[in-house]
C-alpha positions as CSV (number, residue, x, y, z in Angstrom):
1,M,-21.6,7.4,-4.6
2,T,-21.4,3.9,-3.1
3,A,-20.8,3.6,0.7
4,L,-18.0,1.3,1.6
5,T,-18.8,-0.4,4.8
6,A,-17.6,-3.4,6.8
7,P,-18.9,-5.2,9.9
8,F,-16.4,-3.1,12.0
9,G,-17.2,0.3,10.5
10,R,-17.1,2.5,7.5
11,F,-14.1,3.1,5.3
12,T,-13.4,6.8,4.8
13,H,-9.7,6.9,3.7
14,S,-7.3,5.0,1.5
15,V,-3.6,5.2,1.2
16,V,-2.0,4.5,-2.2
17,R,1.5,4.8,-3.5
18,A,2.6,5.5,-7.1
19,I,4.2,2.7,-9.2
20,P,7.9,3.1,-9.6
21,A,9.7,2.5,-13.0
22,S,11.5,-0.3,-11.1
23,F,8.2,-2.2,-10.5
24,G,9.2,-5.1,-12.8
25,E,12.1,-5.9,-10.5
26,G,10.0,-6.5,-7.4
27,A,10.6,-9.1,-4.8
28,L,7.0,-10.3,-5.1
29,R,7.4,-11.4,-8.7
30,T,6.3,-15.0,-9.1
31,C,6.5,-15.3,-12.9
32,S,9.1,-14.5,-15.5
33,A,6.7,-12.6,-17.8
34,Q,7.8,-9.0,-18.6
35,V,5.8,-6.3,-16.7
36,D,3.9,-3.9,-19.0
37,L,4.7,-0.7,-17.0
38,A,2.4,1.5,-19.2
39,A,-0.5,-0.9,-18.5
40,A,0.3,-1.1,-14.8
41,L,0.3,2.8,-14.6
42,R,-3.0,3.0,-16.4
43,E,-4.6,0.4,-14.2
44,H,-3.3,2.1,-11.1
45,E,-4.7,5.4,-12.2
46,H,-8.1,3.8,-12.8
47,Y,-7.9,2.2,-9.3
48,V,-7.2,5.5,-7.6
49,A,-10.0,7.1,-9.6
50,V,-12.5,4.4,-8.4
51,L,-11.4,4.9,-4.8
52,K,-11.9,8.7,-5.1
53,H,-14.9,9.1,-7.4
54,R,-16.9,5.9,-7.1
55,L,-16.3,5.0,-3.5
56,G,-15.9,8.6,-2.2
57,L,-12.8,7.9,-0.2
58,Q,-10.3,10.5,0.8
59,V,-7.1,9.2,-0.9
60,V,-3.7,9.9,0.5
61,E,-1.3,9.5,-2.4
62,L,2.4,8.8,-1.6
63,P,5.1,9.2,-4.2
64,A,6.9,6.2,-5.7
65,D,10.3,5.2,-4.5
66,E,12.6,3.8,-7.2
67,S,14.7,1.9,-4.7
68,L,11.6,0.0,-3.5
69,P,10.1,-1.8,-6.6
70,D,7.2,-3.3,-4.5
71,C,6.3,0.0,-2.7
72,V,3.0,0.2,-4.5
73,F,1.7,-2.5,-2.2
74,V,1.1,-0.2,0.8
75,E,-1.5,-2.5,2.2
76,D,1.3,-4.9,3.2
77,A,3.0,-2.3,5.4
78,A,0.2,-1.2,7.7
79,V,-3.4,-1.7,8.6
80,V,-5.2,1.3,10.0
81,C,-8.2,0.8,12.3
82,G,-9.7,4.0,13.8
83,D,-6.8,6.0,15.4
84,T,-4.3,3.1,15.4
85,A,-2.0,1.9,12.7
86,L,-0.8,-1.7,13.0
87,V,2.6,-1.8,11.4
88,T,3.6,-5.1,9.8
89,R,7.1,-6.5,9.3
90,P,7.3,-7.6,5.6
91,G,8.8,-11.0,5.1
92,A,11.1,-10.0,2.2
93,P,14.1,-8.1,3.6
94,S,14.0,-5.9,0.5
95,R,10.5,-4.7,1.6
96,R,11.3,-3.7,5.2
97,K,12.3,-0.1,4.2
98,E,8.7,0.5,2.9
99,V,7.2,0.6,6.4
100,P,8.2,4.1,7.6
101,V,6.6,6.1,4.9
102,P,3.0,4.8,5.2
103,T,3.2,5.2,9.0
104,A,4.2,8.8,8.6
105,A,1.0,9.4,6.6
106,G,-1.4,8.4,9.3
107,P,-2.1,7.8,13.0
108,P,0.6,6.8,15.5
109,P,2.0,3.3,14.7
110,V,1.9,0.2,16.8
111,H,4.7,-2.2,16.0
112,F,4.5,-5.9,16.6
113,E,7.4,-7.6,18.5
114,T,8.7,-10.2,16.2
115,K,11.8,-11.5,18.0
116,G,11.5,-15.3,18.4
117,L,8.5,-15.6,16.2
118,T,8.5,-17.8,13.1
């Protein structure tokens, strides 16, 4: 098993979210190529297996949400350091509904004040 460390500590957990069938309709799409959903599902399964079995992380697996095509990108919604979850405010309005689920899976959230920021 490989230890996963960084200058600020050791990673012990990972949060992932399943890929919804609506994945190809995501706000983050930057090209017009068709999404191969079957390939994406296989790659995601492999990704989760590496996190669990090769890196030895405890993986929290959240269900997909068909109304949120980009929900698989949970790393965009929160960053957890120790016992604090720093909750982001996604730039795309369609992604803002993604934030509550990841924060429910971990430590108490800290939300950033965004009023007046650009």
